[in-house]
C-alpha positions in Angstrom: -1.2 10.1 -16.3 -2.4 7.1 -14.4 -4.2 8.1 -11.2 -6.9 10.7 -11.6 -8.1 10.8 -7.9 -8.0 9.2 -4.5 -10.9 9.1 -2.1 -11.2 7.9 1.4 -14.8 7.3 2.4 -16.5 5.9 5.5 -19.3 3.3 5.5 -21.9 6.0 5.5 -20.5 7.4 2.3 -19.0 10.6 3.8 -15.8 11.6 2.1 -12.9 11.9 4.6 -10.1 12.6 2.1 -10.2 13.6 -1.5 -7.2 14.3 -3.7 -7.6 15.0 -7.4 -4.9 15.0 -10.1 -7.0 16.6 -12.8 -9.1 19.7 -12.8 -12.8 19.2 -11.9 -15.1 21.9 -10.7 -16.5 21.6 -7.2 -20.0 20.6 -8.6 -18.4 17.9 -10.8 -16.4 16.6 -7.9 -19.5 16.3 -5.7 -21.5 14.6 -8.4 -18.6 12.2 -9.3 -18.0 11.3 -5.6 -21.7 10.7 -5.0 -22.1 8.4 -8.0 -18.9 6.5 -7.3 -19.6 6.1 -3.6 -23.1 4.8 -4.1 -21.9 2.4 -6.8 -19.0 1.0 -4.7 -20.7 0.9 -1.3 -23.6 -1.0 -2.8 -21.4 -3.9 -3.9 -20.9 -6.9 -1.7 -17.6 -8.6 -0.6 -17.9 -11.4 -3.2 -17.8 -8.9 -6.1 -14.5 -7.8 -7.6 -12.9 -4.5 -6.5 -12.9 -2.9 -10.0 -15.8 -0.8 -11.4 -16.0 1.2 -14.6 -17.6 4.5 -14.3 -17.7 7.3 -16.9 -14.2 7.3 -18.4 -12.6 6.0 -15.2 -11.8 2.7 -13.8 -12.4 2.7 -10.1 -10.3 0.4 -7.9 -11.4 0.2 -4.3 -10.7 -1.7 -1.1 -12.3 -1.7 2.3 -10.1 -1.6 5.4 -12.1 -1.6 8.6 -14.6 1.3 8.4 -12.9 3.1 5.5 -13.1 2.6 1.8 -10.1 3.6 -0.3 -11.2 4.4 -3.8 -8.8 5.2 -6.6 -9.9 6.5 -10.0 -7.5 5.6 -12.8 -7.3 5.6 -16.6 -8.9 2.6 -18.3 -5.5 1.2 -19.4 -4.1 1.1 -15.9 -3.2 -2.2 -14.1 -5.9 -2.8 -11.5 -3.7 -5.1 -9.4 -0.9 -2.5 -9.2 -3.4 0.0 -7.9 -4.6 -2.5 -5.3 -1.0 -2.8 -4.2 -0.8 1.0 -4.1 -3.9 1.1 -1.8 -2.4 -1.5 0.4 0.9 0.4 0.6 -1.0 3.6 1.5 -2.8 1.7 4.3 0.4 0.1 5.6 2.1 3.5 5.6 -0.8 5.1 7.5 -0.8 2.1 9.9 2.9 2.6 10.6 2.4 6.3 11.4 -0.9 6.2 13.2 -0.9 2.7 14.6 -3.9 0.8 13.0 -5.3 3.8 11.0 -9.0 4.6 11.5 -11.5 7.2 10.4 -10.7 9.5 13.3 -7.0 9.5 12.5 -7.8 10.8 9.0 -10.3 13.4 10.4 -8.0 14.7 13.1 -4.7 14.5 11.1 -6.0 15.3 7.6 -2.9 17.3 6.7 -0.6 14.3 7.5 -2.8 12.0 5.4 -2.6 14.4 2.5 1.2 14.8 3.0 1.6 11.0 2.9 -0.4 10.8 -0.3 1.6 13.7 -1.8 4.9 12.0 -1.0 3.6 8.8 -2.8 1.9 10.3 -5.9 2.9 13.3 -8.0 0.8 14.5 -10.9 -1.1 11.2 -11.0 2.1 9.0 -11.0 3.3 6.9 -8.2 6.8 8.2 -7.4 7.6 6.7 -3.9 6.9 3.2 -2.5 9.3 3.1 0.5 7.3 3.5 3.7 10.4 4.9 5.5 11.0 7.5 2.8 7.3 8.5 2.8 7.2 8.9 6.6 10.6 10.5 7.3 9.5 14.1 6.4 6.4 13.7 8.6 8.5 12.4 11.5 10.8 15.4 11.1 7.8 17.7 11.2 6.5 16.0 14.4 9.9 16.5 16.1 9.7 20.2 15.4 6.5 20.6 17.5 
């Protein structure tokens, strides 16, 4: 397994989306998110986007007011995960039109669905934006 969790966090440190690919209790998740968010948000733009924390490697990227944080195994390729984050943002941009925090808050199920189309059991399974978005567009037509 490569990806352990994906977090979307705003500049104030509030979690807007959390997807875990390993079992952690609610208390463990809260503690982990708090530690990681404090560590990543305290870093400046000149520092690299990789942080080691506990037994994870955290790869993160800031887009506008959102931080995209991905926790991976220590052996995972950081640049590949940065590309994955960029693909996720581009996919959300294509659907929402310049994705922002409010899009995630008001359409949380769609954001989760996009992530579920891309990642299965911690492995990236889909990288085509049109393949990721086609089921969501079909669901939108039904309403």
